[in-house]
N, C-alpha and C positions, 0 to 999 in steps of 0.2 A: 312587338315581338310574347307580348305579356300577352293580350288581344288575341294574339292569332292562336296563342297556347288554350285559351279557353274558348277560343271559339272551338280548338281542334277538341278538347276536353268533351264541352258540353254535345260536339258531333259524337262521339263516340256511346255518352252515356245512353241517347238516342237511341241511338244506333241497338247496343245494347241492353240487357236488366242488368242491374246492378249485383245479384248472384253468380249471370253469367260473366259479371267481369274479371267476381271475386276470384271463383275455377279457374280461370284464362289464368290469373296471377299469382295462385297458390300452383296451379299446373306448372307452372313455370319455375317455379321457383324446384319441384318437385325437378323436373326433365332436367333441368341445370345441373342440381345439385347442391343448393342451399340446405334445399331441408330432406335427408337424405333416408333411408331403406329403415325402417326401428321408430324413426322421429313420429314423440306423440307430439300431434298438432292441438295447439293452447286453442278456445274457439273464442275466448275472450281477450286473449293479449294480439292475436291474432286479428278480432277486431277494430282491436285503438291501434294497431300499424296499416291497417288499411284503412282507417278512419270510416268504416262502416257500422251498422248496428249489430247485433251478433244472428238474426235470424239471416242475412243474408251470408253469413259463414256455415252458418250450416245447411242449409240449401247446397251449395256448394259443395260439401262434405259428401253428398247426396249421392251428387253430380258425377261425384272422383272415384265413388265407390262403382260407382257403377262403369266405371272410363277404367276401373281395375287399377286407379295409383293407389286410390288408400284404403283402408281397414274398419269399419269402425265395429269396436269387440264391449257386449252389456257391461253396462255398473268398470268399465277399463277408458275407454275415451276411444278418441281416431288416432291410426297411425298412417306412416306410409309402410307404404307394405312394402312387406321382405318375399321374396322369389325364392325357392328352391331352384338347386343345380336341375334336381328330378322333374321341379314341373316347368324352367325356365327350355329346359329337352322335349319335355311334351309341346309346348308351344312351339320348339322351333319344326317342330315333325309337321304341324297344323299348319304353317305358315308356309313350310317350304312348299305341302298340296298345293296352297292357293297361290306364290308367289308365281309358282308352274301353270295355273288355268293363268293371271292377271294378263305374265307376259306372252299368252299362245293368242287370248282376250285382244291385245293392243297391238298386236301381231299384223292384226287385221280390219281395224280400227280406227286408231291413232291416225292423229287429222297433222302437214306439215307444219301447224305453227307451236304441235303440241310436243311435235318433236325440236321444231326448234329452240323452244324454255326446255323443253329437259338438256338439252344443251346449254344451253346458259348459266343452266344449275350446275353443268359438271366444267362448265370451264369456270365455275367460284368452289366448288370444290378443291377442282385442281390449285387453287393459289393457298388455299389452306394447306394442303398438303406441302405444301413449297417452305408455306410457315409455319409448317409443325404448330399447329394449331385443332388442336384435338377436340375442345370445345364447340370451334367452330362450324370442323367438318361437323363433328354428330350435328349440328343445329342443320345443316345442310343436307345431310342424309335422311333424315328425319320426314324434311321437306324433300326429298329427289323422292322416296318412298310412296309419301300421301301422297305427290301431283300422279304418280301412278295408275294408284288405283284410283283417284277422283276420276282420269281420266275415259277407266271401264267403263262411266256413269252407272253401274251398281250399287246403291245405295246400303244395303244389306251388308253386301262384302264391305264396301269402306270403313261400316260400323263397326265389325267384325276385327278386320285389319288393322283398325286404329288401336282396341282394347287393345288384342296378340303385341302393337307394340307398343303401347304406353306397358307393357311387363317388362316386355325384355330391357328396356331401360336404363336399368341400374343392373344391368351385366356387359349391356355394350359402351361403356362409357371404356374402362379397364380393360376391355378385348382390344377393343382399337388403340388402346394405349401401347400396346403394344412394341417395339420395334421392325417394319418394316411392314406391318398393317395396314396405316392409312394406304399410301401405292398401293399394297393389293386390292385392298376394297374399292377405289376409286378407279382401276383397271376393271374391276369387272362388271362397273356400272359403268363403261366404255364399250364394253363388249353387249352388251344389255339395249341400252342406246341402238346402238349398230344393228342387234338380230332385228330389234321391235321394224323401223326406219326401214330397212329391208323388205321388211314381211315374211320374211322367216319363222310363221310361226313352230316348229318344230323347234329352230335351235333358241328362242325367243327363250318357249317353256322350258328348254333342259339348263337353259342358263340363268334366267333365274333361281329354279329351283337348288341348284352348283351351287346360287351364290348360299343361298341362305344356310344349305348343309355347313360351306366355309364357314356362316358369321356362329352357326352352331358350335366349328371345331376351335375356330377363336373365342370363345367362351368359354370352352375347356383348356387350354391354357392358359388363358390368365387367372385363371382357379388355380391350376397347378403351383405357376408362377409366385401367386399370392403366399399360398400355401408352405412355397418353399420357401420365399421373404420375412415369412413369421417364426417358421422353425430356427431360421438365421439371428432372428430378433430376439428369438428367447434364450439364445444357447448364449448370446451375450452379455 
């Protein structure tokens, strides 16, 4: 067992550079909510925690800033990015346009094996809805949309889209945590795959654009609920 685990670790290190591995772990912690918006990232403590020198952590910070997940402030340090509602609105507007493009493109080019991969993901997402597992659903949701973009085979689109998704992640968990949001969201995903699989470019583009617009509405509803909850707490 130990030998097998060691060999897997060696293979992972051989396949990825050390800064890349550090970046992936910090990205996982941010997307999982272990590191939240506004948190200051301490280079020394993170290096100690991950068992690496400060160099790979410093390089990982630069890559995470490029990915839109952290912000380096001169003479202040590195922080997990905080996205305002106004900026999130702008991101959703851009994402809606890209989603429409993705839907139209995939309706004309997707392969049967890729459709099956998406349906398998949907089955797993349906399982998370049944369990009420928000974190599990969010992870699969990110995988689902990332797969859609990868299937377009457009590297520039993939790079741009991933940054937008990273920046929105802090809002999306609270939006999906609202009562009834998970079944609604997964229902929208089923419609997307059906339209793409049917080769209906118009419907696929429209549904994907509407899905982004609906996500924006869920974000605003979550903000209103959070504000109401804070007001109640302050009055108690």
